[in-house]
N, C-alpha and C positions, 0 to 999 in steps of 0.2 A: 343867321347862325343857327337859329332854331330849326330851320329846314335841314341843315346839315346833320344835326344831332338826330332828328327824327329819321332821316334817311339812313344814317348809320345804325340806328336801332332796328329799323325795318330789315336792313341787310342782315343783321345779326339774328333776328328772328327767323328770317328766311333760311339762313344757313343752318340754324338749329333745327328747323323743321325738316330740312333736307337730310340732315344727319339722323334725325329720328326716323324718317322714312327709310333710309338706308339700313339703319339698325333693325327696323321691323322686317325688311326684306331678308336680311341675314338670319333673323330669328325664324322667319317662315321657312327658309331653306333648311336650317338646322332641324326644325321640328319635322319637316318632311323626311329628312334622312333618318331621324329617330323612329318615325312611324314605319318606314320601310324596313329598317333593321328589326323592329319588334315583330313585324309580320313574318320575317324570314327565320327567326329563332326557332319556331316549332318545326320548320323543315329540317334544320340541322339536328334537332333532337330526335327526329323520327328514325327508327332503326330500319335499315333496308330489309326487304323480304328475304328470308334465308331460303336458299335452295335446298330441297330435300337431299340428304346424303344417300348415295347408293349403298346398298348393303354390301359388305365385303364378301366377295366370293372366295371360298377356300380353294386353294390350288390342288387339293386332294378330294377325290370323289368319296362317296359314302362307304366304300370298302377300304379307303385309306391310300389309294394310288393316285399319282399325278398323271398328267397328260402323256408323259413318256412311259408310263406303266410301272413306276417305281414308288415304293412307300418311303417314309421319311428316314428309314434306316438303310436305304439303298438296295432293297431286294425287289425284284419283279415278281409277277404272279407264279412264275416257275421256280422261284427261289434263287435265281442268279443274282450275285452281288455286283453292284456298280458303285464304287467309292464316290463318284461325282455326285450321286443323288443321296448320299448319306448326310443329311443336314441336321439330324437330331443331336449329334454330339456337339455341334457348334452353337446350339442354343444356350448351353451352360458354360462351355469352355472355349478358350481360344484355339486349342489344339484338339485334334481327334485322339482317340485312344492309341492310334498307331503313331502319332507324332506329326501329322500334317496340319498346316494352316488351312482355313477355308479357301478353296481354289477360286471361288467367285470373287473374293476380295484380294487374294494373293495368287496371281496367275502362275501357272507352271512355266518354267523356263529351262533351257539347256545351257550348261557351261561350255566353254570352248573345249575343255578336256573331254567332256561327255561326247561332243560331236566327233572329236578325233577317235575316241574309243569305239563309237558306233561305226565309223568308217572302217577302222582297223579290224574290229572283231566281228562285225555283222555284215560288212561289205556294202553299207548304205552310203551313197554319195549325195543324195538329194536332201537338202535341208528341210524341206516341207515334210518329207517322209520321216525324217528323224523326229521332228516335233510330233507328228501324228502317232508314231510308234511309242514315244515317251508318254503321250496322253493316254493311249490304250493301256500301257503298263500301269499308269496311275489308276485308271478306271477299274481294270480287271485283274491286275497282278495280285498274287497271294502274299499276304504278310505273315509274319511269324504267328500271329493270332489265329490265322486260318489254316495253318498246317498242323499235321499230327506231330507229336513230340519227337518221333523218330526222324521226321523230315526237317526239323528246325535247325539242325547242325550247321548247314551252310550259311544260314542267315545269322546265327549266333557268332560264327567266325567273322563274318563281315562287320557285324556290329562291334566286335572287339577291335577290329582294324580301323573302323571309321567313326566310332564314338556316337555322337548324337544323330546319326543318319537314320533314315527310314529305308529298309531294304525290302524290295518286292521281287517276286519271281514271276516271270511272264514269258511264255513261249521259248523256254530253254535258256533264258538269260536272267541274271540278277541285276536289277536296276537299283542303284544307290542314289537316294534323294537326300538333299539337305533339309535342315529343319524349316526352311522357308520356301519349300516347294521347287527347288532347283534340282535338276538331274546332274549328279556329280560325275558318275561313270557307269559303265556297263561291263559285266563279266559273263563269260560263258558258264552255263550251269548244266552239268551232266548228271548230277546226283539226284535232283528232285524234279519230278515232272509236274508242272502246274500249268 
């Protein structure tokens, strides 16, 4: 009987020793993971090398003209005005002094009525040519601000008729634009040469 008790005690001691060895193995594995983690922490804290920023190149040269030859108020070296390149007014306001939205953010478009009037009054049947001519009128057309007082009558009449519209005179026609850059209609203009 004594042998059985001793044998049971030995088995219990062996199993306790095995558990202690297993616990030590787990403890060693845990310590190893902690050591690896502590070594990796500085790598995560290190800031990546920043790439040097390129200096911002101005789109205007030393004389104030862009690559297309226009300054920020839309004039080229010869003094010719192009509304497309007049960007100064949009830096502070949503609308230009003439009443247009920035064409880069709000593209020019033609209403169906404008297409019908261009066909009827100008004889243009090609849709691409209509859009091209409307854009030319937008770029180079004369507004009320650019005409002499004696020539403003036709524009003032059309403004009365169309309200918030922007009227431009270009190549013998009055182009009536909406407040959001759409061409409404076109009229023949014999009174003002622009």
